[in-house]
N, C-alpha and C positions, 0 to 999 in steps of 0.2 A: 829448578830454575836457577839462573845465574844471578848472584846477588848484585850485579852491576846494573841490572834492567830494574826500572821503576815498576812497582805493582800496577799502576794505572797509566795507560798510554792512550791518547796523548795527555800530558799533565793538565790540570784544570786550573788555568791562570785566573786572576781575579776579574780580568776583563770579560770573561765568558759567564760570570755569575749573572743572576737575575737582576736586571736594572731596579727592580722595586726594592732590593735589599740593600742598595747604596744609600750612603748618607744624604740627607736632604739639607741643603745649605740654607734653604729658606723656611725651615721649620719653625723658626722662631717668630715669625711675622704674625701669623693669626693669633697666637696666645698674647702677644705683646699688644696687638690692636685691641683685643677684648679687655686686656688689662686696663689699658688707657681709658677706654670707653666705660668700664665698670667703675673706675674711681670717680667719674662724673655721674653716672646714671644711678648708682646704688644709693649715695646720699640724698640725691634729689628724689628718688623714689620713695626712700623711707620718710624724708622730712615731709613732702607733700602727701604721702599716704596716711601718715599719722596726723598730719593737720587737717585732713578732710573732715574728721569728726567736728572738729571746732567750727568749720565753715558751715556745716550743716546742722549745727546745734539749735539754730533759732526755730526749726520746725518741731522740736521737742519729740512727743510721742505720736504726732500726726504726720510723719513722714510717709512719703509715697512708697509703695512697694518697690518700684524701680530704683529708687534712691537707696533703700536698705539692701537690695539685691546687690547693687554696685559696691556699697561699702563692705558687704560680706565678701565679695569677690576681691576687692582690694586687700583686705586684712588676710584672707586666705593666701592670696598670691604673695603677699610680704612674708608670711611665715613659711609656707611650704616651698615657696619660689626661691628662698634663701638656700634651702639644702639643694635644690636643683642647680642653682646658680654656682655654688661653691663647688659641687661635685663636677659639673662640666668643666669648670674652669681649671680645676686641678687636673682633671683627665687631660685636658688640651695641653697642659705643661708636661704631664708625665708620660705621654705616649712616646715610644721610641722615636728618634728623629731620623727615620728612613722614610723613603718614598712611598713604602707600602702603606703608611699610617697618615699620609698627608691629607686624604679626604675626610677621614674620621676626625682628625685633629681641627680641620676648618669647621666642620659640623659642630663639634664640642665647644669651639670658641664662639660660633653663633648662638648655639643653645644657651650659653651661659648669659647672654645678652637679653633672652626673651622674657624672663620675669620681670625685670626693672622696667623695661620698655611696656610691658603690658599694664604694669602698675600705673605708669605716667599716662598712658592713653586712658585707662579707666578714670583717673583723677581728672583729666582734662575734659572727659566727656560726661562728667556727673550729670545726671538728670535733675531737673528743678524739683523743689520740694513741693 
């Protein structure tokens, strides 16, 4: 074969690549929105979740089963949800900034908001003693 000819014809220009492999210019939006919302939601959920014991302290040992179940869910979500929130948030930032990962990045950013929102919903809907 003549060395003047390329080995692959026609050449494979960048314009013919898969569009999902191109850089996503808006990749920073979902993690940034999640970060801003988490700076408000996490302290509020932690403060109100930990304060919920003091609010329900007047019932003593005669608390209703619904109240103790809600408090158990709040503390479980505060503890285990912290790992989920942190992992999803880091994943949303760490995924490659190409169009291929856009949907997963948005889902991870949304998933990182779920535990603090769940704690706040549980705190604001505590059943009576």
